[in-house]
ZADO-1210 file (C-alpha; in nm, 4 decimals, padded with zeros to 6 digits):
<atoms>
<atom x="08.0512" y="17.0025" z="15.6289" code="MET" pos="1"/>
<atom x="07.8598" y="16.8785" z="15.3319" code="ALA" pos="2"/>
<atom x="08.1274" y="16.9905" z="15.0619" code="SER" pos="3"/>
<atom x="08.4150" y="16.8408" z="15.2238" code="THR" pos="4"/>
<atom x="08.2515" y="16.4956" z="15.2125" code="ASP" pos="5"/>
<atom x="08.1608" y="16.6023" z="14.8246" code="THR" pos="6"/>
<atom x="08.5651" y="16.6611" z="14.7404" code="GLU" pos="7"/>
<atom x="08.6474" y="16.3659" z="14.9567" code="ARG" pos="8"/>
<atom x="08.4152" y="16.1450" z="14.7125" code="ARG" pos="9"/>
<atom x="08.5535" y="16.2965" z="14.4076" code="GLU" pos="10"/>
<atom x="08.9220" y="16.2265" z="14.4850" code="GLU" pos="11"/>
<atom x="08.8101" y="15.8676" z="14.5939" code="GLU" pos="12"/>
<atom x="08.6136" y="15.8038" z="14.2651" code="GLU" pos="13"/>
<atom x="08.8617" y="16.0239" z="14.0473" code="ALA" pos="14"/>
<atom x="09.0730" y="15.7754" z="13.8300" code="PRO" pos="15"/>
<atom x="09.4014" y="15.7124" z="13.9048" code="ALA" pos="16"/>
<atom x="09.6693" y="15.9065" z="13.6666" code="GLY" pos="17"/>
<atom x="09.8149" y="15.6920" z="13.4555" code="GLU" pos="18"/>
<atom x="10.2085" y="15.5424" z="13.5415" code="ASP" pos="19"/>
<atom x="10.4616" y="15.8057" z="13.4131" code="GLU" pos="20"/>
<atom x="10.7674" y="15.6658" z="13.2434" code="ASP" pos="21"/>
<atom x="11.0892" y="15.7147" z="13.3752" code="THR" pos="22"/>
<atom x="11.2949" y="15.5728" z="13.1774" code="GLY" pos="23"/>
<atom x="11.4249" y="15.3448" z="13.4289" code="ALA" pos="24"/>
<atom x="11.5199" y="14.9853" z="13.2734" code="GLN" pos="25"/>
<atom x="11.5397" y="14.6670" z="13.5495" code="VAL" pos="26"/>
<atom x="11.7665" y="14.3886" z="13.5063" code="ALA" pos="27"/>
<atom x="11.5720" y="14.0545" z="13.4746" code="PRO" pos="28"/>
<atom x="11.7203" y="13.8821" z="13.8416" code="ILE" pos="29"/>
<atom x="11.6969" y="13.5129" z="13.6002" code="VAL" pos="30"/>
<atom x="11.8535" y="13.5253" z="13.2975" code="LYS" pos="31"/>
<atom x="11.7375" y="13.2520" z="13.0756" code="LEU" pos="32"/>
<atom x="11.9538" y="13.0189" z="12.7725" code="GLU" pos="33"/>
<atom x="11.7807" y="12.9456" z="12.4665" code="GLU" pos="34"/>
<atom x="11.7645" y="12.5356" z="12.5104" code="VAL" pos="35"/>
<atom x="11.8203" y="12.3441" z="12.2246" code="THR" pos="36"/>
<atom x="11.5821" y="12.0162" z="12.1887" code="VAL" pos="37"/>
<atom x="11.6255" y="11.7085" z="11.9990" code="THR" pos="38"/>
<atom x="11.3275" y="11.4587" z="11.9251" code="THR" pos="39"/>
<atom x="11.6279" y="11.1915" z="11.7691" code="GLY" pos="40"/>
<atom x="11.4549" y="11.2383" z="11.4442" code="GLU" pos="41"/>
<atom x="11.6213" y="11.5055" z="11.3057" code="GLU" pos="42"/>
<atom x="11.7759" y="11.2532" z="11.0306" code="ASN" pos="43"/>
<atom x="11.4375" y="11.1057" z="10.9755" code="GLU" pos="44"/>
<atom x="11.1310" y="11.1733" z="10.7174" code="ASP" pos="45"/>
<atom x="10.7757" y="11.1298" z="10.8405" code="ALA" pos="46"/>
<atom x="10.6270" y="10.9016" z="10.5915" code="ILE" pos="47"/>
<atom x="10.3114" y="10.8464" z="10.8209" code="LEU" pos="48"/>
<atom x="10.1798" y="11.0488" z="11.0783" code="ASP" pos="49"/>
<atom x="09.8019" y="10.9625" z="11.2727" code="LEU" pos="50"/>
<atom x="09.6326" y="11.0285" z="11.5906" code="LYS" pos="51"/>
<atom x="09.5631" y="10.7025" z="11.7619" code="SER" pos="52"/>
<atom x="09.5645" y="10.5332" z="12.1039" code="LYS" pos="53"/>
<atom x="09.7743" y="10.2231" z="12.1512" code="LEU" pos="54"/>
<atom x="09.7228" y="09.9169" z="12.3822" code="TYR" pos="55"/>
<atom x="09.9875" y="09.6161" z="12.4954" code="ARG" pos="56"/>
<atom x="09.8576" y="09.2853" z="12.5597" code="PHE" pos="57"/>
<atom x="09.9451" y="09.2113" z="12.9010" code="ASP" pos="58"/>
<atom x="10.0745" y="08.8096" z="12.8991" code="LYS" pos="59"/>
<atom x="10.0287" y="08.7868" z="13.2989" code="ASP" pos="60"/>
<atom x="09.6862" y="08.9648" z="13.3215" code="GLY" pos="61"/>
<atom x="09.6012" y="08.8138" z="13.0154" code="ASN" pos="62"/>
<atom x="09.4360" y="09.1960" z="12.8903" code="GLN" pos="63"/>
<atom x="09.5196" y="09.4510" z="12.6913" code="TRP" pos="64"/>
<atom x="09.6312" y="09.7216" z="12.8951" code="LYS" pos="65"/>
<atom x="09.6248" y="10.0749" z="12.7489" code="GLU" pos="66"/>
<atom x="09.9817" y="10.2684" z="12.6543" code="ARG" pos="67"/>
<atom x="09.8620" y="10.5967" z="12.5587" code="GLY" pos="68"/>
<atom x="09.6756" y="10.8185" z="12.3320" code="ALA" pos="69"/>
<atom x="09.9104" y="11.0304" z="12.0691" code="GLY" pos="70"/>
<atom x="10.0261" y="11.0192" z="11.7293" code="THR" pos="71"/>
<atom x="10.1823" y="10.7366" z="11.5821" code="VAL" pos="72"/>
<atom x="10.4221" y="10.7717" z="11.2504" code="LYS" pos="73"/>
<atom x="10.6750" y="10.6117" z="11.0338" code="PHE" pos="74"/>
<atom x="10.9997" y="10.7426" z="10.9844" code="LEU" pos="75"/>
<atom x="11.2568" y="10.6206" z="10.7582" code="LYS" pos="76"/>
<atom x="11.6361" y="10.7435" z="10.8737" code="HIS" pos="77"/>
<atom x="11.7936" y="10.9890" z="10.5413" code="LYS" pos="78"/>
<atom x="12.1245" y="10.7383" z="10.5155" code="GLU" pos="79"/>
<atom x="12.0478" y="10.4055" z="10.6093" code="THR" pos="80"/>
<atom x="11.7191" y="10.3605" z="10.4910" code="GLY" pos="81"/>
<atom x="11.6091" y="10.2228" z="10.7533" code="LYS" pos="82"/>
<atom x="11.1829" y="10.2945" z="10.8965" code="VAL" pos="83"/>
<atom x="11.0809" y="10.2528" z="11.2718" code="ARG" pos="84"/>
<atom x="10.7362" y="10.3105" z="11.4293" code="LEU" pos="85"/>
<atom x="10.7567" y="10.5884" z="11.7128" code="VAL" pos="86"/>
<atom x="10.4062" y="10.6574" z="11.9094" code="MET" pos="87"/>
<atom x="10.4228" y="10.9541" z="12.1802" code="ARG" pos="88"/>
<atom x="10.1647" y="11.0509" z="12.3965" code="GLN" pos="89"/>
<atom x="10.0081" y="11.3717" z="12.2919" code="SER" pos="90"/>
<atom x="10.0397" y="11.6148" z="12.6104" code="LYS" pos="91"/>
<atom x="10.3989" y="11.4297" z="12.7965" code="THR" pos="92"/>
<atom x="10.5575" y="11.3265" z="12.4721" code="LEU" pos="93"/>
<atom x="10.6455" y="10.9862" z="12.6545" code="LYS" pos="94"/>
<atom x="10.7418" y="10.7788" z="12.4040" code="ILE" pos="95"/>
<atom x="10.4659" y="10.4842" z="12.3653" code="CYS" pos="96"/>
<atom x="10.6202" y="10.2310" z="12.0841" code="ALA" pos="97"/>
<atom x="10.9680" y="10.2875" z="11.9145" code="ASN" pos="98"/>
<atom x="11.0705" y="09.9632" z="11.7408" code="HIS" pos="99"/>
<atom x="11.1843" y="09.8872" z="11.3868" code="LEU" pos="100"/>
<atom x="10.9641" y="09.7692" z="11.0633" code="VAL" pos="101"/>
<atom x="11.1152" y="09.4534" z="10.9563" code="LEU" pos="102"/>
<atom x="11.0329" y="09.2342" z="10.6748" code="PRO" pos="103"/>
<atom x="10.9212" y="08.9381" z="10.8682" code="SER" pos="104"/>
<atom x="10.6750" y="09.1403" z="11.0112" code="MET" pos="105"/>
<atom x="10.2308" y="09.1572" z="10.9626" code="THR" pos="106"/>
<atom x="09.9824" y="09.3789" z="11.0701" code="VAL" pos="107"/>
<atom x="09.6448" y="09.2363" z="11.0268" code="GLN" pos="108"/>
<atom x="09.2819" y="09.3455" z="11.1420" code="GLU" pos="109"/>
<atom x="09.1880" y="09.3289" z="11.5109" code="HIS" pos="110"/>
<atom x="08.9082" y="09.0791" z="11.5047" code="VAL" pos="111"/>
<atom x="08.5713" y="09.2534" z="11.5552" code="GLY" pos="112"/>
<atom x="08.6807" y="09.5988" z="11.5184" code="ASN" pos="113"/>
<atom x="08.7617" y="09.7423" z="11.2035" code="GLU" pos="114"/>
<atom x="08.8650" y="10.0602" z="11.3403" code="LYS" pos="115"/>
<atom x="09.1571" y="09.8573" z="11.5308" code="SER" pos="116"/>
<atom x="09.4544" y="09.6351" z="11.4023" code="CYS" pos="117"/>
<atom x="09.7139" y="09.4042" z="11.6058" code="VAL" pos="118"/>
<atom x="10.1091" y="09.3420" z="11.5136" code="TRP" pos="119"/>
<atom x="10.4063" y="09.1664" z="11.7415" code="HIS" pos="120"/>
<atom x="10.7273" y="09.3543" z="11.7514" code="ALA" pos="121"/>
<atom x="11.0276" y="09.3623" z="11.9774" code="THR" pos="122"/>
<atom x="11.0307" y="09.7647" z="12.1057" code="ASP" pos="123"/>
<atom x="11.2524" y="09.9287" z="12.3006" code="PHE" pos="124"/>
<atom x="10.9984" y="10.2071" z="12.4087" code="ALA" pos="125"/>
<atom x="11.1199" y="10.1650" z="12.8117" code="ASP" pos="126"/>
<atom x="11.4701" y="10.1496" z="12.6790" code="GLY" pos="127"/>
<atom x="11.5031" y="09.7340" z="12.6501" code="GLU" pos="128"/>
<atom x="11.3951" y="09.4793" z="12.3911" code="LEU" pos="129"/>
<atom x="11.0570" y="09.3431" z="12.4599" code="LYS" pos="130"/>
<atom x="10.8672" y="09.1454" z="12.3157" code="ASP" pos="131"/>
<atom x="10.4990" y="09.3037" z="12.2277" code="GLU" pos="132"/>
<atom x="10.2081" y="09.2301" z="12.0894" code="LEU" pos="133"/>
<atom x="10.0385" y="09.5184" z="11.9862" code="PHE" pos="134"/>
<atom x="09.6862" y="09.6815" z="11.9065" code="CYS" pos="135"/>
<atom x="09.6059" y="10.0284" z="11.7817" code="ILE" pos="136"/>
<atom x="09.2871" y="10.1833" z="11.7614" code="ARG" pos="137"/>
<atom x="09.2002" y="10.4846" z="11.5177" code="PHE" pos="138"/>
<atom x="08.9425" y="10.7363" z="11.5189" code="PRO" pos="139"/>
<atom x="08.8119" y="10.6426" z="11.1608" code="SER" pos="140"/>
<atom x="08.8167" y="10.3122" z="10.9425" code="ILE" pos="141"/>
<atom x="08.9894" y="10.4774" z="10.6554" code="GLU" pos="142"/>
<atom x="09.3030" y="10.6020" z="10.8620" code="ASN" pos="143"/>
<atom x="09.3190" y="10.2494" z="11.0151" code="CYS" pos="144"/>
<atom x="09.3209" y="10.0723" z="10.6464" code="LYS" pos="145"/>
<atom x="09.5658" y="10.3283" z="10.5559" code="THR" pos="146"/>
<atom x="09.7935" y="10.2508" z="10.8284" code="PHE" pos="147"/>
<atom x="09.7741" y="09.8441" z="10.7814" code="MET" pos="148"/>
<atom x="09.8827" y="09.9748" z="10.3963" code="GLU" pos="149"/>
<atom x="10.1551" y="10.1743" z="10.4760" code="THR" pos="150"/>
<atom x="10.3137" y="09.9433" z="10.7478" code="PHE" pos="151"/>
<atom x="10.2866" y="09.6405" z="10.4881" code="GLN" pos="152"/>
<atom x="10.4929" y="09.8834" z="10.1979" code="GLU" pos="153"/>
<atom x="10.7326" y="09.9574" z="10.4290" code="VAL" pos="154"/>
<atom x="10.7393" y="09.6058" z="10.5278" code="ALA" pos="155"/>
<atom x="10.8023" y="09.4565" z="10.1964" code="GLU" pos="156"/>
<atom x="11.0419" y="09.7750" z="10.0957" code="SER" pos="157"/>
<atom x="11.2897" y="09.6562" z="10.3795" code="GLN" pos="158"/>
<atom x="11.2448" y="09.3092" z="10.2441" code="LYS" pos="159"/>
<atom x="11.3513" y="09.3835" z="09.8917" code="LYS" pos="160"/>
<atom x="11.6845" y="09.5901" z="10.0592" code="LYS" pos="161"/>
<atom x="11.7575" y="09.2959" z="10.2422" code="GLU" pos="162"/>
<atom x="11.7684" y="09.0873" z="09.9306" code="GLU" pos="163"/>
<atom x="11.9571" y="09.3589" z="09.7394" code="ASN" pos="164"/>
<atom x="12.1720" y="09.3674" z="10.0007" code="LYS" pos="165"/>
<atom x="12.1960" y="08.9768" z="10.0268" code="ASP" pos="166"/>
<atom x="12.2725" y="08.9306" z="09.6192" code="ALA" pos="167"/>
<atom x="12.5327" y="09.2485" z="09.6246" code="SER" pos="168"/>
<atom x="12.7249" y="09.1154" z="09.9177" code="ALA" pos="169"/>
<atom x="12.6995" y="08.7411" z="09.7027" code="ALA" pos="170"/>
<atom x="12.8349" y="08.9257" z="09.3860" code="ALA" pos="171"/>
<atom x="13.1036" y="09.0914" z="09.5952" code="GLY" pos="172"/>
<atom x="13.2283" y="08.7047" z="09.7013" code="LEU" pos="173"/>
<atom x="13.2019" y="08.6052" z="09.3800" code="LEU" pos="174"/>
<atom x="13.4077" y="08.8833" z="09.2229" code="GLU" pos="175"/>
<atom x="13.6740" y="08.8593" z="09.5032" code="LYS" pos="176"/>
<atom x="13.6831" y="08.4741" z="09.4460" code="LEU" pos="177"/>
<atom x="13.7140" y="08.5060" z="09.0210" code="SER" pos="178"/>
<atom x="14.0485" y="08.7580" z="09.1049" code="VAL" pos="179"/>
<atom x="14.2170" y="08.5313" z="09.3576" code="GLU" pos="180"/>
<atom x="14.1657" y="08.2455" z="09.0821" code="ASP" pos="181"/>
<atom x="14.3566" y="08.5054" z="08.7850" code="LYS" pos="182"/>
<atom x="14.6007" y="08.5511" z="09.0114" code="SER" pos="183"/>
<atom x="14.7026" y="08.2146" z="09.1249" code="GLU" pos="184"/>
<atom x="14.6644" y="08.1672" z="08.7248" code="ASP" pos="185"/>
<atom x="14.8939" y="08.4380" z="08.6801" code="LYS" pos="186"/>
<atom x="15.1317" y="08.3113" z="08.9398" code="ALA" pos="187"/>
<atom x="15.1055" y="07.9547" z="08.7621" code="GLU" pos="188"/>
<atom x="15.2412" y="08.1324" z="08.3887" code="ASP" pos="189"/>
<atom x="15.5561" y="08.2931" z="08.5814" code="THR" pos="190"/>
<atom x="15.7104" y="07.9738" z="08.6950" code="THR" pos="191"/>
<atom x="16.0832" y="07.9707" z="08.5260" code="PRO" pos="192"/>
<atom x="16.0926" y="07.7664" z="08.2536" code="VAL" pos="193"/>
<atom x="16.4478" y="07.5257" z="08.2337" code="LYS" pos="194"/>
<atom x="16.6583" y="07.5907" z="07.9446" code="SER" pos="195"/>
<atom x="16.7395" y="07.2829" z="07.6905" code="LYS" pos="196"/>
<atom x="17.1065" y="07.2898" z="07.8620" code="GLU" pos="197"/>
<atom x="16.9519" y="07.2262" z="08.1450" code="GLU" pos="198"/>
<atom x="16.7272" y="06.9395" z="08.0834" code="ASP" pos="199"/>
<atom x="17.0544" y="06.7549" z="07.9250" code="LYS" pos="200"/>
<atom x="17.2506" y="06.5175" z="08.0875" code="PRO" pos="201"/>
<atom x="17.5662" y="06.6406" z="08.2524" code="GLU" pos="202"/>
<atom x="17.8128" y="06.3955" z="08.0351" code="GLY" pos="203"/>
<atom x="17.6080" y="06.5727" z="07.6882" code="GLU" pos="204"/>
<atom x="17.6691" y="06.9593" z="07.8433" code="ALA" pos="205"/>
<atom x="18.0216" y="06.8475" z="07.8449" code="LYS" pos="206"/>
<atom x="18.0785" y="06.6981" z="07.5200" code="LYS" pos="207"/>
<atom x="17.8931" y="07.0372" z="07.4118" code="SER" pos="208"/>
<atom x="18.1540" y="07.2252" z="07.5215" code="ASP" pos="209"/>
<atom x="18.4570" y="07.0365" z="07.4163" code="ALA" pos="210"/>
<atom x="18.3016" y="07.0400" z="07.0313" code="GLU" pos="211"/>
<atom x="18.2937" y="07.4224" z="07.1210" code="LYS" pos="212"/>
<atom x="18.6703" y="07.4294" z="07.2098" code="LYS" pos="213"/>
<atom x="18.8398" y="07.2225" z="06.8517" code="GLU" pos="214"/>
</atoms>
């Protein structure tokens, strides 16, 4: 009886044998296709990329409200050269801010906090244009200064770009007017000139014909 219990105990304590490879292949129940995810930033180059926390001023409640914590970027379009500010939340990637940096924009340090700065913008993060007052806070003073300097440099570069564009447009207009003036002068030069005989009175013209016959 004791030997039987011992054998049973040994069988229970014995390690299970490894599963044998039968060579059978099981096809997956659901076939997942590769999906290409686009962010809308494929044609842009990142000028700056910093971790931060963004706030917007609620006019109705007269207080600052947090928009999210994540990464703020300055993205320059490869073809147009325009630069926009984009910020997404770190986990959900939801857009917190999305607007162009215009020549008229300025950024300044938040009063009493060297790690924060504020600026006005017409933002499109919620799918419609809204006038917003933003405040952004960084982990360090250095990052805040870098952000402000880059912001001002971008605004200045966009201002020069607009000035060059206006100058080119003005030059093109002057060139067009110059071409039109030349064409008008040319038209005046090609005006047919009356012959001397046409300028003579009819009597004199007839007389000359008679003289020729004689």
